[in-house]
N, C-alpha and C positions, 0 to 999 in steps of 0.2 A: 503493499499501498503505501504511496506515495502523497506527500503535501509537502506545500509552501513553509518556508520557514516564519515562525512568529514575530511581528512588524517588531522595534524597539521604539521607546520615545525619544521627541524631539524637541527641541526648545522652540516656543513660538515667535515665530517671525513676522515683520512686517511686509508686506510682500505687493511691487508694484509689477507687471509684464507689459510692456507696449506689443504694440501689435506687430507682425512678420508675415511674410507672405509666403503663399506655398503654390507646387503644381496643381494645377485644377482636379487633374485625375489622381492625386496622392491622397492615401488614406487621410483621416481626419488628423489636425494636428492643433495643438494648444497654442494659439495666436498671440492670447494675452490674457492674462491673470489679473485681476484688479480687486484690492480689496473694498469691500464698501462702507459706508459711513455706521451702518447696524450692527454690531457684533455678529459674527458666523455668516453675512451677506458679502457676497462676491460676483463681480461681473467677469464672464468668461468670454472670451472670442475663439470660435475655433473656424479654422480654414478648412476644405476639404470638401470632394464631392456631395460626402455625406449630408456635408451641411445644409446640402437646399433642402432637405427636408428633416428640421431639428426633432422634430418626435420620434426620429430613429435614433438619437443619440441616446445615450446610457454614461452617468457620470458618478462616479464614487471616488469617495476619500478615505485613503485606506481600507477599504474593501465595503464600506459603506455607502448604501445609495444614497443620492441627491437629489431634492426636487430640483428642475429645472423650468427657467420661465423666460420664454422668447422677448425680449425686447427690440423691438420695432421691425423694419424687413429685415429679410434676407437679403444680401446685397454680394449678388454673385456667387460665389464659394465661400462667403465667409457669414457666420452668424452670430450675433452678439444675445448672450441669456443671462440671466443673473439663477445665483445658486444662495440656497439658504440652508442654515443650521451646518455648516462646516464648524468642526469643533477646534477650539483651541489645541494649538501644536499639532496637526496636521502633519504629515511627514510625505503623503503622494495623493495627487490628483489624478485620477485616469479616466480616458472617455472612450465608449467602444460603443455598440451597437446594442438594441436593446433585445432581449432573447438570449445574450452571447455574453451578460456580464463577464462572465470568468476567463474572458477572450481579450481583454484591452485592447485598442489598436494603439494607443498612444499614452504617455505617462508624463508626469513631470512631477520630481522629485523635491520635494522641500528640504530633503538630507539623506544621507546614504547612508548605510547600515551601519555601525559601529564597529570597527575592523581595527587590529592593531597593524595590518598588511597595506588599510588603504592608502597610507601615504609613500609607501618605498618605491623607490628608481631602482630597478632591477638592472643591470649591465648583463648583456647573454655574449658568451664566448665560445668559438667555434675553438678548443683545446689546441688544434692543431694548426691553425690560421693563427694564433694569436701571438706569440713570440716563442722563439728557439733558443732556451737557456741550455741545452745539454745538447751539443752534437753529437756524442756518444750515441745516442739511442733515434738518430737519423737512418738512411740509407738503406742498409741490408735488414737492420732489424726489424724495419716494415716492410720490404716489397713495395711500397705504394709507387704506382708509374703517374699518377694524372701530375697534368701541366702546372698547378699550382700547388704543390706539394712545398711545406714550408719547414716545417719540422720542431713545429710548438709543441710545449710540454709545459707539466708542473712549475717546472724551474724557471721557466721563461716567465709565467705567471707570474709567481715569488717575485721575478726582479722588477717584474713594472706594477705591483701592487701598488706603489706609491701614485702612479698615475688612477687609479680609480677611485683613491683617496681624496685625488686633487679634484677630479672630474666631481665628486660629491655625492657617488651612487650609496645606496642600501646594502645591495644586497648584488652579488655577482652569480648568475645562471653557466654553469658549466655542460658543456654538451658531453656524453659520455665519455668517462676516462677508465672503463673495465677493459680489460683484454678483450679485442675485437680483432677482424682481420680487416677491416676497413678504416677509412681515417675519417670518418666521421661517426662511428662508433655504435652506431643503434644496432649492431648484428652484435650482441654480447655473447661471449662465448663462457662467464665467469664473473658472475655477480657480487662475489669476495674480491675478485682479483683487480690490480688497477693494471690498465696495460704497459707493456713494456717501452712501448714507444710514447708514451707520456711521463714514463718517471724513469726508473732505474733498471734497466734490460738485465732479466735474470736472476733479480731479486725481489721478491714478493715483499720481504718485510721492510727493506730499504724503501721500497715503493711506498707503502703503506706509513712509514716514519716520516716521506718527504709530503705523504698530502696531510698528516698532522700538522706539519712544522706550517704548510699554506693555510691552514685552516686555522692556525694559531696566531698567525700575521695577522689574516683579514680581520679574525675577530679584534683584535688589538684596535685597528684602524677603524673597529666602527661597524666593518660590511658583512652582512650573514654570506652563508654559502649554500647555493642552491642545485641539488644535482640531477641533472636528467637520467633518469632511470625508465627505461624500455621494459615495462611486463607484460605488454601484449606479445609479444614474440622475442626470441634469441636467434644468435646465428646456428646455420646449420650444422656444425662442428661443436655444438657445445656438448651434447654427450658422447664424443668420440677424442678425446683428449687423455685418456688413461695411459698412453703410453707419455706422457710428459710430466714429470715428477709435480711439480707446478704447477698445473694444469686445472685438475679438480679442486673443485670447491674444499676450501681447508676442516669447511663443517660437513665433510662429505656424510651424509645420513640417508636412513631409509626412504626420509621425503623426499629428498632430492632424487634418488636412484628410481621409485616410483614417477614423481613426475613427470622424470624422461622417458618413461614407454609411452606416455601418453600424449604424444601432441602429434601436429599435423603439419604437411609441406606449403611454406606458402611464399611462393616466390624463389628465386635464386638464392643461396646463401643464407636462407633463413627458415627457423619452424615456428607455429604458431601455439602456446601453451594451450594446454586443455581445462579450460574455467571449470567444467563440470564433472573433475578430479579434485576430492579433498584434499589431497598431500600436495598437488600442485599449487591449490590455493596457499597452504600452510609455508611452501616452498620460497615462495614467491613475497610472500607478507614476511615472512624472517629476513631475507633479503633486503626490504625495504626501511624495516625495524631496526635493524644493525646498523646502517649508518647515521640514522638519525639520533637512535640512544648513545650506540657504543663509541661514534666518531665524531659527534659535535655537529652533523650537518645540521642546516635551521630548516630545509624544505625541501621538497623534490616536484620536479617538473616530471608529470606523467607523460609518458608518450602514445598517441593514439588510444584514446580512453574508449572509444566508438567500438573496437576492437573487444572489450572486456566488458562481462554482464554490470550491470549498474549496484547487485547486491555485492558485488567482491569489492568494489570502488569503496562502499559505505561499511564494510566490517573493515577496510584499510584504515580507512579514515576514523573510524572509532578506536580501535585499538593503536595509531600512531600518535592521538591526542592524549590516551591513557598515559603513554611515555614521555609524551613530548607537546604538550598542549598549545607551546608557542611557534609547534613547525606550521610551516605553508605549504599546501598542498594545492598544485596549479595543474589544471589536466588540458591537454590539447582534444577538442574535439573541432575537426573540422574534415571538410571534404573541397579539395580544390576544384570539383569537377559542378560545384554547387553555387547559385547565388546567393544572395545577403541573406533573403528571404527563408532558404531551406535550412542555413548554416545556421540563423537565429532560433529557430526551428526546434533543431536538433541540440543545439546548444545549451537551450533551456531544458532538454529534460534531465540534463546533467547537473544542473542546480536546485533540479528537487530535490527533497528527503525520498529515502528508500530506509520504509520500515520505521519513520519515525527519525531517522538518521543522515547526515549530511555526506555528500561524496567527495566534495572537494570545497576548498577556500573560494578559490578564484578557475575561473575558465578564460583563456585568449579569446580577447573579442574579435572574433574576423571578419565578421559582418561591417563592424566599426572602420577596422582597419582598410578593409577596402573603398569604404566611403572617404576616409581620410586621404588614401591615395589619388582618389577618381579626383576629390575637390582641391585639394592643395598641391598635388602635382600636374593632374590632367586638365584643370580649368572646369569640372562641372560645379553646377550651382551650389553657395553656401547651405543653401537651403535643404538638398539633400542631405548635408551633414546634421542640421537641425532635427530634420524629420528621422533619422535614422536612431541620434541621439532617445528620441522617445520611442521612436519605434521596440529598440532593444530594451529600453527599459521597461515597457509592459509587458515584453515575451518573456524577460528573463527573470521578473518578480520582484518584489518587493528590497527584496534583503541581498541579492546579488552582489558580487564585487566581483565584474570584468575586471582581466589584467588587459590592459590597453599598449598597444605596440603601431609601428610602421611598419615594419619591416622585419624577416627573419630567414635562417637558412634555408627554408624550404619556396622561398618566392624571392621574386626581383627586389632587390633593393629602392631604395625611393629616390636616389637621385638617379636611378638607369631610366625611370620615365621622365625626370627632368634634369636639366643641367643646373636649374638656379637655386643656387644655396638659400637664398632670400626666404623660398618656398619653403627648404627644408626648415631653417630655425621657425617658419609662422608653422609648420606643424609640429614639429616639437612644442612649441609654445604651447600651443592649442593641448597639447597632449597630456603637458604638465598639469595643464586647469582641472582635469575630470578627475573626478573620488576612482578610488582604486589602485593598484599597482600598476607603474608606469616603466614599460621594458622599451631597453633601448640596445640596439644591434651593436658588436664592436664595432667600429671603425665609423662609426654614422659622426662621430664628433671630428675627423677627419676629412668629411665628406664622400667616400668610400661609394667605390660604382663600380659593378662588375659589366658596364658598358653594352647593357641591354636588357629587355625584361624576360626574353627565353633563356636564358640561362638561369634563372630561377632554382630550379630544382634538379642540380646538376651540380658536379664537382669544379665545374666550369665557371659557377656563381658562389663558390665559397674562396675565397680569395685572401692573401695573407693581409694583416694588418700594417700598413702603413707608417710606420715608426717615425719615419724621415719628415713626416706633413705635421707633425702635433703643434708647428709656432702659426699654423693658419689663422685667422682670427676667428675662424667659426669656433674653435674649440671654445675661446675665451666667451662667444656669446653664448653656447650650449650650456658653459658649467654656469654662468648667471640664471640663467632659466631653472636650472635644479636647484640653485640655490633658493633662490626665490620659493619653488615650491619645497622646499624645507621650512622654512621662515616666516611662513605666510600660511598658516592653519587651512583658512578658506578654501584654498586652493584644491585641496587633496581630500577634504576633509566635510567642505561646504556643500549645503543643498544648492543646487543648480535651476537656476530661475532663467528661462530665454527672455529676450528684452527685445531683439530684432533680428529678422533674418531675411535676407531678399537675396540677390544673385552673386554679389561679389562680397556682400557684409553680413558679419552676425556677430552678435553682442551679447551676452551672458552675464549672470550676477551668480558669482560665488559668494554665500552668505554664512557666518559662522556667528556665535552671540558679540563676538568684541569685535568683527570686522567685515565689511564687503568687500571684494574685488570684482572690479569688472574687466572682464575679457573681453577686446575687442576685435576680428580679424577683418582685415581689409585685403584683399585678393586682387584689387583694379590696378588699375597702373597709374591714377589719380588718387588723390588724397579724398578722403569721404567725411563729410559733415554729418553728425548723426543726433538728433535731437533726441532727451529720454526724459520722460516726468519718472522721476525716482522718489516726489515728496513722501508716499509710503513707507519707503525703502529705509532711507536715511534719518539718522535724527539729528533735530534742527542743530544748525552750524559747524555740520560735516563740512570738512575739504576734501578734494582730491589730491592724491598724491600720486606722481608717476611711478611705476617699477619696473616696467621693462618699456624701454624706449622712451622718448620724450613726444608723447602725442598732447597737442595743448587742451584742456579741458578747463571750463567753465560754471560754476554751477551757482545757479542765481534763483531762489525761491522753491528748491526742489526740481528744479528744472535742469537738465546737463545738455550743455551742448559740447559735442568731442569730435576732434577732427582726428581722423585717424591717416596717419600717412599709405604710401602704396605698399601692397607686398607685404605684410607683417601681421603679426599677434602682438597687440598693445596691452598692457595692466594698468589700470587705476587701483589704491586702495583708498577707503573710507576706515576711518574710526567708527565704531557701532558701539559702543558702550551705552547701556540702557539709561534711562530719564530716571530719576526717584520717582517710584512711583510705577513705574513700565512694566509689564510683565516680562517676568525671562523665560 
């Protein structure tokens, strides 16, 4: 039996959301939301073809139905309605269709679910491509022939740990470091042994000690360690290593031997584990627990979760939290042959509870990644971005914590679609303003590109870190964005309130008790002046302070005039301390 997570309370906020435009054939989208003068009364504008027949719309706040009265005539695809009895401290407004209230089509989150992982910035490393710290584990040791072979290893990562600290990341996600035949490591040969090619050849214990030094060093820098763990499948040679005295699982048990009896062929070089077999499940869960409990790893990136039953992930999640409540479990649920809608529908099932238990803390938000690329790199309308933020929030559920990213090792890098680094900086700035873990692929800070979108899911698309390009201004710009994300909790932990969206412009507010941060995106080639009514959102006397870039702003009587320079993401901060007697 599956059920959604229970919602958590949120501070009451005064909200003002100005109108934004949307495509006529799009699903309904909340275009504006304005508090009324009477307590619990709001005026909402909805845009989309369903708005032509407002009697078909169904509104809910935190799952509770709301009465809605139409105000004035429907204007094209926009309708204005009055909502009543909205409770103080509401977290989430949804709009859907009558008779289908359990499947909302759009949602505005007054605030995200509370989570220790919401503010993480995670740096994704392909270990073999990152840095070569030990030439002694190269060449003949690996037998790898692909043209981009780089010789990266744990020694190289340890040597460049200061770079990660300087960049300002909270965690580093390592591609599989286990014994494997490939450079990417997803064909694991032993879940307990670190591969010779990334550590100390022929000495499993020395390799483990090296890994422990790396974990200790990163922890000393305030950086968590996340391991990539493929449990859906393993290398075809996993059960054929008896001739190698270091190859067998050092904890060779009846469970492992029984697990290896039942698996299926899955493409060249892989085997698929049989999750209907109890010893297999126990063996794989023990491997995951070992790295978290015994070796100090702080999280697991779980590969291809769609190939594994839901109940296994729920069992693993429960056992992990019993030994490491602070561990982050993030799943990859993706089919590259499907579009945003199909991917979002599938991802939502992995955010569900199974028999009362969660499956993951986070899942990678592939639909939003597709939209970020299409809008920031390829010139699609900014309204697409607002639409998909509302759509994904509605589909994933009220307390989902998706991990947001621009690109990864299985797809084209962002700069394969555009050569304009200003667009990359704008995209990273927007990414950093969203709640949930933000993931950056290694080399993003250097403007790394593999030359074309078709190279994404190949070794040709996984290229070495260009250490000779670290003096680029781009590095400093991204470092500043990550600093703002750390220092301003509103960005990662605040409620997200849409203020305006049109073809080239998007403005939203991120709100916590102490502060409101406005995030403005201008994708056009010319400056854009926006006029926003913020009287209900900001306390009297609030003054704008630029955080990211210089974008002139004037606040007069609650109305803000903000001039957004072209091709960028900009931020304004307003102190938001409650007045005496004001609700908190």
